[in-house]
C-alpha positions as CSV (number, residue, x, y, z in Angstrom):
1,X,-7.2,140.0,36.7
2,X,-6.9,141.3,41.1
3,X,-10.1,143.6,40.0
4,X,-12.3,140.9,38.7
5,X,-11.6,138.3,40.9
6,X,-12.3,140.8,44.4
7,X,-15.6,141.7,42.5
8,X,-16.6,138.2,41.9
9,X,-15.7,137.6,45.8
10,X,-17.8,140.8,46.9
11,X,-21.0,139.4,45.1
12,X,-20.7,135.9,46.2
13,X,-20.2,137.1,49.8
14,X,-23.5,139.5,49.4
15,X,-25.4,136.5,47.4
16,X,-24.5,134.2,50.3
17,X,-25.8,136.7,52.7
18,X,-29.0,137.0,51.3
19,X,-29.5,133.7,50.7
20,X,-29.1,133.4,54.5
21,X,-31.2,136.0,55.7
22,X,-33.7,134.4,53.3
23,X,-33.0,131.1,55.1
24,X,-33.8,132.8,58.5
25,X,-37.0,134.3,57.5
26,X,-38.8,131.0,55.8
27,X,-37.5,129.5,59.5
28,X,-39.7,132.1,61.1
29,X,-36.2,134.2,62.5
30,X,-37.0,137.0,61.3
31,X,-39.6,139.0,63.4
32,X,-43.7,139.0,63.6
33,X,-43.9,139.6,60.0
34,X,-42.6,135.8,59.1
35,X,-44.9,134.2,61.1
36,X,-46.5,131.0,58.9
37,X,-49.8,131.8,57.8
38,X,-52.6,129.3,58.7
39,X,-53.8,125.9,56.9
40,X,-55.9,128.1,54.5
41,X,-56.9,126.5,51.3
42,X,-59.4,128.9,49.7
43,X,-62.8,127.3,51.5
44,X,-64.1,127.9,54.7
45,X,-62.8,124.4,56.3
46,X,-59.7,124.5,58.4
47,X,-57.9,121.7,60.4
48,X,-57.0,122.5,64.0
49,X,-53.5,121.0,65.6
50,X,-52.3,119.2,62.3
51,X,-49.1,120.3,63.6
52,X,-49.3,118.8,66.9
53,X,-49.1,115.3,68.7
54,X,-53.0,115.4,69.0
55,X,-54.7,113.4,66.4
56,X,-56.3,114.9,63.9
57,X,-60.3,114.3,64.2
58,X,-63.3,114.4,62.7
59,X,-64.7,117.1,64.8
60,X,-61.6,119.2,64.4
61,X,-62.8,120.1,61.4
62,X,-64.7,123.2,61.3
63,X,-67.0,122.8,58.5
64,X,-69.6,125.6,57.5
65,X,-73.2,124.9,56.6
66,X,-72.0,126.1,53.0
67,X,-68.9,124.0,52.4
68,X,-71.2,120.8,54.5
69,X,-73.0,120.5,50.9
70,X,-70.1,120.2,49.7
71,X,-67.9,118.0,51.9
72,X,-68.8,114.0,51.8
73,X,-67.6,111.8,54.9
74,X,-66.4,108.2,54.1
75,X,-66.0,106.1,57.4
76,X,-63.3,102.9,56.4
77,X,-62.3,100.1,58.4
78,X,-58.9,98.3,58.6
79,X,-59.1,95.0,56.4
80,X,-62.2,96.4,54.1
81,X,-63.4,98.0,51.4
82,X,-66.3,100.7,50.9
83,X,-67.5,103.6,52.8
84,X,-69.2,102.5,55.9
85,X,-71.1,105.3,56.5
86,X,-71.7,108.5,54.8
87,X,-72.3,111.2,57.7
88,X,-69.4,112.6,59.8
89,X,-69.1,111.0,62.5
90,X,-66.1,110.6,65.5
91,X,-62.9,109.2,64.3
92,X,-59.4,110.1,63.2
93,X,-58.9,111.6,59.6
94,X,-56.8,109.8,57.7
95,X,-57.1,111.7,54.7
96,X,-59.0,114.2,52.4
97,X,-59.5,114.4,48.6
98,X,-60.1,117.8,47.0
99,X,-61.6,118.0,43.6
100,X,-59.6,121.2,42.6
101,X,-55.6,121.5,42.6
102,X,-54.3,123.4,46.1
103,X,-57.1,121.6,47.9
104,X,-60.3,123.1,46.3
105,X,-63.8,122.9,45.1
106,X,-65.3,119.5,46.9
107,X,-63.8,117.1,49.2
108,X,-64.2,113.5,50.5
109,X,-63.5,113.6,54.3
110,X,-61.9,109.5,55.0
111,X,-61.7,108.8,58.8
112,X,-61.4,105.5,60.6
113,X,-63.8,105.8,63.6
114,X,-61.7,102.8,65.1
115,X,-58.7,104.6,65.0
116,X,-57.7,107.1,68.4
117,X,-53.6,107.7,67.1
118,X,-53.2,107.2,63.2
119,X,-51.9,104.6,60.4
120,X,-49.5,101.7,61.3
121,X,-46.0,101.9,59.8
122,X,-45.1,100.9,56.2
123,X,-47.4,100.6,53.3
124,X,-47.9,97.1,52.7
125,X,-51.1,97.0,55.0
126,X,-54.7,97.8,54.4
127,X,-56.0,100.5,56.4
128,X,-59.6,100.5,54.5
129,X,-60.5,102.3,50.8
130,X,-63.5,102.8,48.9
131,X,-64.7,103.4,45.6
132,X,-65.9,106.9,44.9
133,X,-68.7,106.9,43.3
134,X,-69.8,107.9,40.1
135,X,-70.4,111.5,41.5
136,X,-66.9,112.4,42.4
137,X,-64.9,109.5,39.9
138,X,-62.6,111.3,37.6
139,X,-62.6,114.3,39.7
140,X,-59.9,114.5,42.4
141,X,-57.0,116.8,41.9
142,X,-55.4,117.3,45.0
143,X,-55.3,115.2,48.5
144,X,-54.0,115.6,52.2
145,X,-53.5,112.9,54.3
146,X,-53.1,113.1,58.2
147,X,-52.4,110.9,61.0
148,X,-49.2,108.9,59.5
149,X,-51.8,107.5,56.9
150,X,-50.9,107.5,52.9
151,X,-53.2,107.6,50.6
152,X,-52.9,105.3,46.9
153,X,-55.4,106.2,44.1
154,X,-56.3,104.1,41.5
155,X,-58.4,104.1,37.6
156,X,-60.5,102.1,38.0
157,X,-63.4,100.5,40.6
158,X,-62.1,98.0,43.4
159,X,-58.5,99.0,43.3
160,X,-57.8,98.3,39.8
161,X,-56.3,99.6,36.5
162,X,-53.3,102.1,36.8
163,X,-52.0,103.3,40.2
164,X,-50.6,106.5,41.8
165,X,-48.1,105.9,44.3
166,X,-48.5,106.1,47.8
167,X,-49.0,110.0,48.6
168,X,-48.9,111.7,51.8
169,X,-49.7,115.4,50.1
170,X,-50.1,116.6,47.1
171,X,-51.4,119.9,45.8
172,X,-52.1,118.9,41.8
173,X,-51.5,115.5,41.2
174,X,-50.0,113.7,38.3
175,X,-52.7,111.6,38.7
176,X,-55.4,114.2,38.3
177,X,-58.8,113.9,37.4
178,X,-57.8,109.9,37.1
179,X,-58.5,108.7,40.7
180,X,-62.2,106.1,41.0
181,X,-60.9,104.2,44.1
182,X,-58.7,104.4,46.7
183,X,-56.8,102.5,49.5
184,X,-55.3,103.6,52.6
185,X,-52.2,102.7,54.2
């Protein structure tokens, strides 16, 4: 009986040490081989300074000529609905909506030209939104938001129909391929 208990104790100790070591490596304390990978999503688009205190601006999005053909820009304003501008401009990025899971395929870059620091706290406010239009409707599968913003997706135009919850980041939406409009908060 003692032998069985002793073997269990040794196995428990070894398992605890392995779990602790894995935890240290995932925190980046295990040396240079544990360095975090860059925010790569398989496309030539990269976002600079996402984890820093500096707000992410449209000009921070490094988009190649090939990726620009599959990148759509939507400028939103507080209290309004609809894209006010279809060209990239100066402004704060509030969300990116992607065609495929894991942030692949075409993307819709949503930005607010008036913002310099980010969205306000809470989800009860209206910080812009728009219909996706026939070319992009029912084709959104993953979402990233930036600068303290969240996005809510609707399966109808003009913020109608079934909705997702507010999303900060999701690499495969439960609301997959159902969005026809969105709202930023």
